[in-house]
C-alpha positions in Angstrom: 110.3 89.7 96.8 110.8 85.9 96.3 114.5 86.5 95.6 114.8 88.7 98.6 113.8 85.8 100.9 115.2 82.9 98.9 117.6 82.4 101.9 118.2 84.0 105.3 121.1 86.3 104.3 119.1 89.5 103.8 116.9 88.8 106.8 119.9 88.1 109.0 121.6 91.4 108.0 118.6 93.4 109.1 118.2 91.4 112.3 121.9 91.8 113.2 121.7 95.6 113.1 119.0 95.6 115.8 120.4 92.7 117.8 124.0 94.0 117.9 123.3 97.7 118.6 119.9 97.9 120.4 120.0 99.6 123.8 116.9 98.0 125.3 118.3 95.6 127.9 115.6 93.1 127.0 116.2 91.6 123.6 113.3 91.8 121.1 112.6 88.0 121.1 112.4 87.9 124.9 110.0 90.9 124.9 107.8 89.3 122.3 107.7 86.1 124.2 106.5 87.9 127.3 103.5 89.2 125.4 102.3 85.6 124.4 99.9 84.1 127.0 101.4 80.9 128.4 98.6 78.4 128.8 98.5 74.6 128.6 97.5 72.6 125.5 98.1 75.4 123.0 98.3 74.9 119.2 100.6 77.7 118.0 101.1 78.7 114.3 103.9 81.1 113.4 103.6 82.6 109.9 106.9 83.9 108.4 109.0 82.3 111.1 112.2 83.6 109.5 115.3 82.1 110.9 113.5 80.8 114.0 115.0 83.4 116.4 111.9 83.7 118.6 112.1 80.0 119.5 115.8 79.8 119.7 116.0 82.7 122.1 113.2 81.2 124.3 114.0 77.5 123.9 114.0 76.9 127.7 110.6 78.5 128.1 108.6 76.5 125.5 105.9 74.5 127.3 106.1 70.8 126.7 102.4 70.6 126.0 102.4 73.1 123.1 101.9 71.9 119.6 103.9 74.3 117.3 103.8 74.8 113.6 106.5 76.9 112.1 106.0 78.2 108.6 107.3 80.5 105.9 106.3 81.1 102.3 110.0 80.7 101.4 111.4 77.1 101.5 114.9 78.7 101.9 113.8 80.6 105.0 112.2 77.5 106.4 115.4 75.6 105.9 117.3 78.3 107.7 114.9 78.0 110.7 115.3 74.2 110.7 119.1 74.6 110.8 119.1 77.1 113.6 116.7 75.0 115.6 118.3 71.7 114.8 118.5 70.8 118.5 114.7 71.3 118.8 113.6 69.8 115.5 111.2 67.4 117.1 109.3 70.2 118.9 108.0 71.7 115.6 105.9 70.8 112.6 107.4 72.5 109.5 105.2 73.9 106.7 105.7 76.1 103.7 102.6 78.4 103.9 101.5 81.5 102.2 99.4 83.5 104.7 96.7 84.2 102.2 95.9 80.4 102.0 96.6 78.7 105.3 96.1 74.9 104.9 94.7 74.3 108.3 91.2 73.5 109.5 88.7 76.1 110.8 89.1 77.0 114.5 92.1 74.7 114.9 94.7 77.2 116.3 94.9 79.0 119.6 97.6 81.6 118.8 98.9 82.8 115.4 102.2 84.7 115.5 103.1 87.1 112.6 106.4 88.7 113.5 107.2 91.6 111.2 105.7 89.9 108.2 102.1 91.1 107.5 103.4 94.1 105.5 104.9 91.6 103.1 101.8 89.6 102.2 100.3 90.0 98.8 96.7 90.4 100.0 96.6 91.6 103.6 92.8 91.5 104.1 92.6 88.0 102.8 95.5 86.9 105.1 93.7 88.4 108.1 90.5 86.6 107.1 92.5 83.3 106.9 94.1 83.9 110.3 90.7 84.7 111.8 89.3 81.5 110.2 91.9 79.1 111.6 91.8 80.7 115.1 89.6 79.1 117.7 87.0 81.3 119.4 88.9 83.5 121.8 92.1 82.8 119.8 94.8 85.4 119.6 96.9 87.0 116.8 100.3 88.3 117.9 101.3 90.7 115.0 104.4 92.8 115.3 105.4 95.7 113.1 107.0 99.2 113.0 105.6 102.7 113.1 106.1 105.9 111.2 109.5 107.4 111.8 111.1 104.1 112.3 114.8 104.4 111.6 114.3 107.8 110.1 118.0 108.6 110.6 118.9 105.9 108.1 116.7 107.6 105.5 118.3 110.9 106.2 121.8 109.4 105.9 121.0 107.8 102.6 119.3 110.9 101.2 122.3 113.0 102.2 124.5 110.6 100.3 122.1 110.4 97.3 119.1 112.7 97.2 117.4 110.5 94.6 117.8 107.3 96.6 114.8 105.0 96.5 115.3 104.0 100.2 112.4 106.0 101.6 110.1 104.6 98.9 111.1 101.0 99.8 111.3 101.3 103.5 108.1 103.3 104.1 106.2 101.8 101.2 106.4 98.4 102.7 105.9 99.5 106.3 102.8 101.5 105.4 100.9 98.4 104.4 100.7 97.3 108.0 102.1 99.6 110.7 101.7 100.6 114.3 99.8 103.6 112.9 97.2 101.8 110.7 97.3 98.3 112.1 94.5 98.7 114.6 92.0 99.8 111.9 93.1 97.0 109.6 92.8 94.4 112.3 89.5 95.8 113.4 87.7 94.6 110.3 88.3 91.0 111.5 89.1 91.0 115.2 87.0 92.0 118.2 89.6 93.3 120.7 92.9 94.9 119.8 95.7 95.8 122.2 98.8 97.8 121.1 102.1 97.3 123.0 105.3 99.3 122.3 108.9 98.2 122.5 111.1 101.1 123.4 114.5 100.9 121.8 117.3 103.0 120.2 120.2 101.7 118.1 123.7 103.1 118.8 125.7 101.8 115.9 129.5 101.8 116.0 130.2 99.7 112.9 129.6 101.4 109.5 129.7 98.1 107.8 126.6 97.0 109.7 124.7 100.0 108.1 126.1 99.1 104.7 125.0 95.5 105.0 121.6 96.6 106.2 121.0 98.8 103.2 122.3 96.2 100.8 119.8 93.7 102.3 117.0 96.1 101.2 117.9 95.7 97.6 115.1 93.8 95.9 112.4 94.4 98.4 110.7 96.0 95.5 111.4 94.2 92.3 114.2 95.8 90.3 114.8 98.7 92.8 118.1 99.2 94.5 118.8 101.2 97.7 122.5 101.0 96.8 123.6 100.2 93.3 126.8 98.1 92.9 128.7 101.1 91.6 127.8 103.2 94.8 128.9 100.6 97.4 132.6 101.7 97.8 131.7 105.4 97.8 129.0 104.9 100.4 131.4 102.8 102.5 133.8 105.7 102.5 130.9 108.1 103.3 130.0 106.3 106.5 133.6 105.4 107.5 133.6 108.1 110.2 131.1 106.0 112.3 133.0 104.2 115.1 132.9 103.7 118.9 134.0 107.3 119.4 131.5 108.6 116.9 128.4 106.3 116.9 125.4 106.7 114.7 122.1 106.9 116.6 119.0 105.3 115.1 115.5 105.9 116.5 113.2 102.9 116.3 109.4 102.6 116.5 108.5 99.0 117.1 105.8 97.0 118.8 103.0 94.5 118.4 99.2 94.1 118.4 97.3 91.5 120.3 94.2 90.9 118.3 91.6 88.5 119.8 88.8 86.6 118.0 85.4 86.7 119.7 84.9 84.0 122.2 81.7 82.6 120.9 
């Protein structure tokens, strides 16, 4: 997993598929931003900030009075965020942080953002306990993830190409750790009120290379397991070469987020 996120390359390949071919007129980062309460004098912590896309997409909307800490467990990913947000560098405090050990004081943060990352942490219950600890009374966790059936057409495509592919094991194995289906019960052991919000979207993909790059980006999500082995790349590329603007490939998504609030006491 550490190699998977040594830099932003794999992450960007997965983001690109959704950003380039999504049909929801409201891009994901804008939708997520709308779910975050905008109140003065907020201390915001983002865990797993990736390439900083949430902040880049909403740069003009960031309140001046917010104190913002952007973090990632990967120094390479954090450097990618610093590069993409170079024009806003002074707005953020940058920290390498593993969610299971957050080096912040108790009750010091108003909002924690965990955007598609909680299913990656090594000890989810410990991470949720840490998030709860650093949140102030009444503080909010914004945690996005995916649900069962997310991108099922990709699994069907890969299995049609190779019935013994490890793609379902990788994709659904990771997602099942924290998903739209089990997230409420997992959060409920630490947080008092939980609200689920769904982001409707479908991908209409017209570039077969985008699917290839997406699948290659999944190599290494489980140590030593490949979705596409090097010797299969050319053959798979030919297999999906029929996908184009006249014959697009439709992918159903299941995406959303939880708003989990700490008791105000």
